[in-house]
N, C-alpha and C positions, 0 to 999 in steps of 0.2 A: 455965596456959600452957606453961610452964617443960616442961610431962610433954612437953606432942603439940611443943615445939619438940625435947627427943632424940630423942621415937620421931621427928621429920621426918629429920632429919639421920644419925640410923643408918639410916631404911632405904633414904634416896639412897647412904651410906656403901655399905651393904650390895647394893644396886645396883651400883654402880660396879664394886665386886671381883666380884659371878657374871660383868660384863662382861667387864672385861680376864682373867678365866680363860676367859670363850666363844671371846677375841680368840687368846687365845694355844694352845689347841689343833685351832682351823681351820689358825694358820699351823705347827704340829709335821705334824697331818695332811697338810699340801700337803706339806712339808718330807721329810718322812718315813714314807709308809703302809705302817701298822703289819703289812695286810695283805698286800701282797705281797713275800712272797720277789725280787723280780727287782731291787724297787729300794731295795731296806731294807740297810741299813749293820750290820754285826755285824764284831765282835772279827775275828774267822773268818775273817769274805769278803773281809779286809781282808788277810788271810797269802794270799803267795806257794802256787799251787794245784801237787803233785805232777807230777812229768815221768809220766805211762803212755808204757807200749813198748803199739804201737800202727799203727792204718792212716796210712802213708807218703804223706802229700794228694801232696806234691813228685813223684814217681813219676806217680802218672797228668796232673799238669799240665803236663809232662813231655809225657807220651804225647797230653793231648791240644791243647797250646795255647792251652784255654783254661781256666778257676776251672772245678770239676765242687765239683756241691751236693747228688748225689748221696750222697756218702759221711763219715760222721761224721770230725771235721778231730782226728787227735789227737794230738804233739808224739813223737815219736822220741824216745830219750834220744839224747842229746848222745854221748857213749863208751861202749863197752860193752869188759871185757876189755882198758884200757886204749888203745883203738879209737877213730879219730876215727869219727863215723859220715859222713863229708862225706869221706873219704877214697875213691878210687875202684877197683876190682877187676874182676880180669880172669879168666873161665874159658872152657877150654881140654883142645883134644883132642893131646896128647905120644904124636903118631904117631913116634915113637924107644922109645915105650916102652908103646903100646897103651893109654895111661892117660887119663881122662876128669881133668881140674884145675884148683883154685883159688889162685889167689893173692891174700892182700887185702895193697891199701898199708896203711902206715899213716902215711905225705905227702901230701902233692894232689899232690907231682910225684912220687909211688914213688922218692922217694930213699930210704927206707926203705918197706921190706914183709915180710911175717911167710914162710916158708917153705909151701913149695906143699904144699895140702890134698889129698892123692889120696882122689877120691868114687866113686869106680868102675875097674875093670882089666876085660882085657879086650876094649878097644876098638879092636878089629883095622881095619875099613871105615874109612870117608872122615873120621867122625869129624863130622860137620857140630855145631858149639854158639850155643846163644844164648839168653843171659841176660835176665832184669831182677831187677827190685827186685816184690819183693811186695804188695802192705797191709799184712803183719806188718810192713814194713821187711828180711825177708831174703832172700836173692838167689836165683831161682828157674832151674832151666836144662836147658833143651833138646837133645838129641842124639841121634846115631846108634848104636846099635850092633850090630857083627855082626861072624861066625868066619871069613870068607869066604878071606880072608887068612893064616888058620888051615884053612885045609883044610875050612871044614865050612858050612854052609846056610842058620843061623839068621841072623834079623834082626831088631832093635828097634827102636822108635822109643820113647825113654826123656826121663824127666825126676828129675829127684834137689832135692827142695824143701831146703834151710839150718838150720839151725833155731837158728843164732848171725848173725853178724852178718860173720864172717868162714871160713861155712863148718867150725867146728871139733867144728860138731855135724849132721846130716841128716841126713831117713829115710830109707828106705834108694830104694834109688830103682824107679823104679815104669816099668812095660811100657806101656804107650800103645796099640802096633799091634805085630804081627809076620806075620811069613814065613819058612817056609823056601826060596818059589824066591829059584833063584841071583839073579832078575834081582832080588830084590826090594829093594835098600836104600832107605832109607826118612835121605833126601839136604836139602839147603838147605832146611834146617829157619830156621823166624824164631819169639820168641814175641815178643804183646805182652800186657801184661796192661789187661783189660775195664773198662768200667764196673761193670760185675758185681762186683769185686771178685776175676775169676779169669781164670786163666793161659789163650788161647787159642794156639794153635801150627798155620803153615802149613808147608806142606811137599811135596815130589816121593817115591808111592811108584811106584818104578820098572819093578812088573812091570808094575803099569796104563800107566805115566809120564802118571797125573796128579794135579792139584794139586786137594792133598787138607787139610781143617780138623781139627782134631781142638781140642774147647770142655771145659774140665775143669769140674770141680759147687763144686770145693772150692778152696778159696788152696794145698793142698798138691799136689794134680791126684791125690789117693786113689781118688775118683769123676771119672767126664768123659763126655762122650756120644761115643756108637759117631761113629765117624771120618767126615765128608762133604765127598762129593768137590763139588769148586765148577766144574773145569772138565773137562770127559771129551776134550777133543782130545790125539789123538796126539803123543807126545813134550813133552810140557806141562806148567808148575810148576817149572822148577830155576830156581834162582838164587830162591828165593822170600826176599821184603820183607815181615812184615802194621807195620801200628799202627794207632792206631783212632783216626778222623775224628772233629771237630769236633762231627759228628753222632751219639756215639756209638756207631759201627760201625766194624764194623771194616775196613778195606782189605788189597788186597795189590797189589803188585807181583811181577810174573816175565817169564819167559824161557820162547816156545813153538820149539822146540831146531827143529820139522820144517817152520817154515818159517823161520827165523833173523828173528822177531820176539816187539817188548816189548807185552806188553799188561798190565789189569789189573781187578782184579774188588771191588767194592764189595759187599758183605751189608746187608744188608734184615734183618737183625735181627743182637743183641747175640751171640749163637753161633752167627749163620750159618746155618745152615739154613735161611736163604731169602739168594735172597744176584741183584743183576740179573743180566747177560747179559754175559761179557767183553766187554770193548771190547782193539783192539788198537790200541794207542800211536804206535808207533810201524813201519812198515814199513816204511824205506826204507834197503833192501840188508840185510847181517847184524847184528840193532839188539835190542839188550836185554839185556847177559850182565852178571853182579853186579849186579844190581838192589839198592838200599837205597832207602826209603824211609816220611820221616817228613811233620813236621803242622808247614805254618810258620807263623807268627806272623802271618800273614794269614787262619789256621784252613782253608788249604788243602791238599793235597796235593801234595807236591817227590821227585820221583823223580831217583833218579844211574845208571848207566849207562853202558859202554863200546857200541859203534859199530864192529866187529870188519868191518867194507870201508872207513868211510873213516879205522877207526885215529883216532880221535876216544872224549875224555868227554865226553856230552854232559848233558843236565838236562831232564827236562820237567817244566814248573809246571800242574799241571792248573786252569784257571778256572772248577770244581764241586768238588762236593763230588763225583760216584762219579767226575771224571776222563774224562765225558764229552766232554769239550773244555779241548782243554791246549795251552799252549808250548813249544815247543823249545831249545835254545841250546847250542850247542858251548863249553864250555869251556878244550879244553885238545886238542893234537893227540898222539895218544898212539906213536907212530913204529910199535908195533908190535899187534896185532890183540891176542896173547897179554897188554895190557896189564889194566887197570880193578882189577877186587876195591877195590870204591868203599865206600863207608861214608860216609852221611851225618846232620847234625845240625842242630839250631837253636842257634847261640850267642848267650850274654847280650847279643850287640849286635843281637833279634833278626832274625839275616843265618844262611842257611845256610854250611855252611861243607863239603867237602870232602876223606873222607883217599879215596888211592889209587895201586898200582901206575903206573907207566911204566918200564915194559919195550923195550930194544931188538933185535930177535929179529939181525935179521946181524952178522957182526963186526965188529968186535970185541962181545961180549956185556954184554948191563949193565943192569941195575934199580936204580930207586931209589926210594924213597918221597919221591909227592909232596900239595900240599893247597894247593887254593881255595879264594880267603873271597872269597864276596859279598855285589855292593853295594846291591843287591837284592836285595826279597823274592824274585822271580819268578828271577832269575839271570839277568835280564837283562842286567844290567852286574856285572862282576868284577875282583877285585886280579888281578894277572900272579901265576899259577900258583909254590908258593914250594917251591923241595923243600928236604923237612924232614930228611933222611938222607943224602948224599950216596952213603953208602958202596953197593957192589955185592952183587945180590943181594935189599936193604932193600926194605919194603914189604910181604910176602906179609901176605893175610886180614886188614887192613888197620883197624882198628876205635876209629872216633876218637866220644869222649861231653866232658860238660862237664861240671867238674866244679865244688865249690861256690868254689872263687877268682874264677869265673865265665870261667875258661878251659881251653880246648882244650886233652885228654889222648892221646893215638895209643900206640893195642897194637899190634904189629905181626910178625913175624919174618921175624928176617933169615938167608936161605936158603941162606948162603957156607957156610966150611967150619964153623963153628958153631953152626949152625943154632940160634941162641938167641930167646929169647922178649925183644921188649923194650918201652918203655916211654917217648915222648916228651911234655915236657911245655914246655906253650908258654907264651911268657910276652906275647906280645900276643895278641890275640883272632885274626889274622889268618896266626898263626901262622910272620911271619918270622922273629915272636926266641924261640931256645927252651932251657930245661937242655940240660945235657947227656944223653945219652940213656943207661934205669936197662937194664941186662941181670938178666930177673927169674927165672930157667931155662933152663936147656941143658947136653943139646943137646936140642932139643923137636921133630925133623922137621921140612920143609919142606913136602914133597908134605902135603897136606890136615890139615896144622894149623893150620883150621881154629881159632879164638878167637869171643870179645865180649868186651866192655868195658865197664863204667856204673859208671853212680857216683849215690850215693847221692842 
């Protein structure tokens, strides 16, 4: 009897032990699945992952105003050679020395900056320049090069890809299109980075006076598609500005000088091999000079430009992705038709802000850098325009961007006796307050010293 009782107790204990072991195993498996690497916890997975140079998603998000899901998210290094990735930079044509140059700021207000880097020489002609940051986090710059003013006839549309954040190293310049026609300048150049991660460039080719585009098939433009004509109307394509819409397709604003109209063309493919018919956006008088286009926080295009009949600064806010419908608002009285040279971006408050030149042509002559901050997404309401730099002859070819401190910074040329390249860092979102302006280079010339500023 005792032996049977002992056996019974042992069997019960064994059953209890087995049951407890089974429950523990089930609970452990439910908390940390052993065969699921996405949820398993290891010592290595708790360590901070290394920072990998690569895709700069913020550049694309700024271009599209919506988060993109097509590109991998790889965090670029926070510094390179002691330079903050967040510090702005500017590429420009030094028409005094016929050079393409680049300056990397070392602080957010550009009070500290590196010496200019010469990227190309012999840039004799108009020297239009456009810069963006590629998906590798490095600057890529499109520009026109020619030797007409040096007595030659060679014209080229070129691009140079930097291989460092400060352009201290860069690939040799690449020619995308060339011409020996004396009228064949490649002007009014604008560059964007598409959702395919490749640059796309809009421009006017002067021998045909048509609006054209070149789509690169590599991030450095070492390979590219043949140029595509988007508008073959006579004397069209001046003052082009290109951006990438919320539908992932390029959209371009430009001026048709034969009819003095503001136009826009919406591509229906990433490389602009197909496009909608060009649209006349504003035809009221002599309108559409110095266009600048961006995508608003409402995911719709918005365009700043000058009206040379009414002598005003205007904005066209598209109410459709292709700009087939739009509203137009006048922002400032410019005094004279030589004014404008606009640049538009979207501030950290999700509202547009525009820099531009205000010019009084009648004696006494006077020019100054101004900015206007919109208080609505479509600029139907806006703050009183601000004089950012009251110095005479300031405001040439201004370029506005938003720094990583969420504040605007404006690059421009003071076309007075010194012909300075300057930076003005705003200390408020509407640029009503600023830091002292900084002279970055001198002299750079003021005629056709086109520049393009950007922030990573």
